[in-house]
C-alpha positions as CSV (number, residue, x, y, z in Angstrom):
1,M,131.9,121.0,89.9
2,P,127.6,120.4,90.8
3,D,126.6,118.2,93.4
4,L,124.9,116.2,91.4
5,D,125.1,115.9,87.2
6,V,121.5,114.6,85.9
7,V,119.9,114.5,82.2
8,A,116.4,114.9,81.9
9,W,113.8,115.1,79.3
10,V,111.9,117.7,77.9
11,H,109.3,117.2,76.5
12,A,106.2,119.1,75.7
13,A,103.1,118.9,73.7
14,H,100.1,122.2,73.2
15,G,102.2,124.4,75.4
16,R,102.4,122.2,78.3
17,M,105.9,120.6,79.4
18,L,105.4,116.4,80.7
19,A,107.1,116.7,84.7
20,V,106.0,113.6,87.2
21,R,105.8,113.4,91.1
22,A,108.5,111.2,92.8
23,R,107.3,108.7,95.4
24,G,107.0,111.2,98.0
25,R,107.7,114.8,97.2
26,D,106.1,117.5,96.8
27,L,107.1,119.6,93.6
28,L,107.1,118.2,90.1
29,Y,110.3,117.1,88.5
30,L,111.5,116.4,84.9
31,P,111.7,112.5,83.4
32,G,115.5,111.3,84.2
33,G,118.2,111.5,86.4
34,K,121.2,110.0,87.2
35,R,123.6,108.2,85.1
36,E,124.6,104.6,85.7
37,P,128.6,104.3,85.8
38,G,129.7,104.1,82.4
39,E,126.7,105.3,81.0
40,D,126.2,108.1,78.4
41,D,123.3,110.8,78.2
42,W,121.3,108.4,75.8
43,T,121.6,105.4,77.4
44,A,121.0,107.0,80.9
45,L,118.4,109.2,79.9
46,S,116.3,106.6,77.7
47,R,116.8,104.1,80.5
48,E,114.8,106.4,82.9
49,V,112.2,107.6,81.0
50,R,111.6,104.2,80.2
51,E,111.2,103.8,84.0
52,E,109.4,106.3,84.7
53,L,106.8,106.5,81.7
54,S,106.8,102.8,80.4
55,V,107.8,104.8,76.6
56,T,111.0,104.4,74.7
57,L,112.6,107.1,73.1
58,D,113.7,107.7,69.0
59,R,117.1,107.2,69.6
60,P,117.3,109.3,65.6
61,T,115.6,112.6,66.8
62,F,117.5,112.9,70.5
63,R,119.1,116.3,70.5
64,E,120.4,118.6,72.9
65,L,118.1,121.0,74.1
66,G,120.2,122.4,76.4
67,V,122.1,122.4,80.6
68,V,120.5,124.3,83.5
69,H,122.3,125.1,86.4
70,T,120.6,125.6,90.0
71,T,120.0,124.6,93.7
72,A,118.9,121.3,94.0
73,H,115.2,120.5,95.1
74,D,114.9,118.3,98.5
75,Q,118.6,118.0,98.9
76,P,121.1,119.6,101.9
77,A,121.7,123.1,102.0
78,D,123.7,124.6,98.8
79,T,123.5,121.5,97.1
80,K,124.1,122.4,93.8
81,V,122.3,120.3,91.0
82,R,124.1,120.8,86.8
83,M,120.9,119.2,84.4
84,A,121.6,118.5,80.7
85,C,118.2,118.9,79.0
86,F,117.4,116.7,75.9
87,T,114.2,116.3,73.7
88,A,113.4,112.6,71.8
89,A,110.4,111.7,69.9
90,Y,109.0,108.1,71.8
91,R,106.7,105.2,70.7
92,G,104.6,103.7,74.0
93,E,101.8,105.2,75.8
94,I,102.8,107.6,78.4
95,T,101.8,105.9,82.1
96,A,103.5,106.5,85.3
97,T,104.8,103.3,86.8
98,A,105.9,102.6,90.7
99,E,109.3,105.0,90.7
100,V,105.9,108.0,89.9
101,D,103.1,108.7,91.3
102,E,101.5,111.0,88.5
103,Y,102.9,112.5,85.3
104,L,100.9,115.9,84.2
105,Y,101.2,118.4,81.4
106,V,102.3,122.3,83.2
107,S,101.8,125.5,81.5
108,P,104.2,128.2,81.9
109,S,101.9,129.9,84.8
110,E,102.2,126.2,86.7
111,R,106.2,126.8,87.4
112,D,105.3,127.1,91.3
113,L,104.2,123.4,90.8
114,L,108.2,122.3,89.1
115,A,111.3,122.2,91.7
116,P,113.2,124.7,90.6
117,A,115.6,122.9,88.0
118,A,112.6,122.2,86.2
119,Q,112.0,125.8,86.4
120,A,114.9,126.5,84.7
121,A,113.8,123.6,81.9
122,L,110.5,124.9,81.4
123,D,112.6,129.0,81.2
124,L,114.7,126.9,78.4
125,A,111.7,124.9,76.4
126,I,110.1,128.4,76.5
127,E,113.4,130.4,75.4
128,R,114.3,128.2,72.7
129,G,110.0,127.7,71.4
130,L,108.9,125.0,72.6
131,L,106.4,126.2,74.6
132,G,104.8,129.2,72.3
């Protein structure tokens, strides 16, 4: 069982993947996070994305992209993360909120800017044809 079990939104545009810099973090993460008690993947992810980027995910387009398993960044040594990755269209204008310092679109050549789980999600997005 992983130490962290999270959900993430994989959004690609123009060959680049959306990533966010959480407050005080050195590397970029994907929008998303931990489920609240009783939340399913859709509820958790739509809440997290709304809190971080002020947009509303579109339920009918919500699809699982895949699950990545890796070492958690900025956590105690040997902490593992399971990150379920999803795609979905959205409504609204992406805006960094108080939870994140900034958002950027990262190209595959900029993978070193990403935390390990986000790097694994980038690879998954490439494999599934979202970034090519």
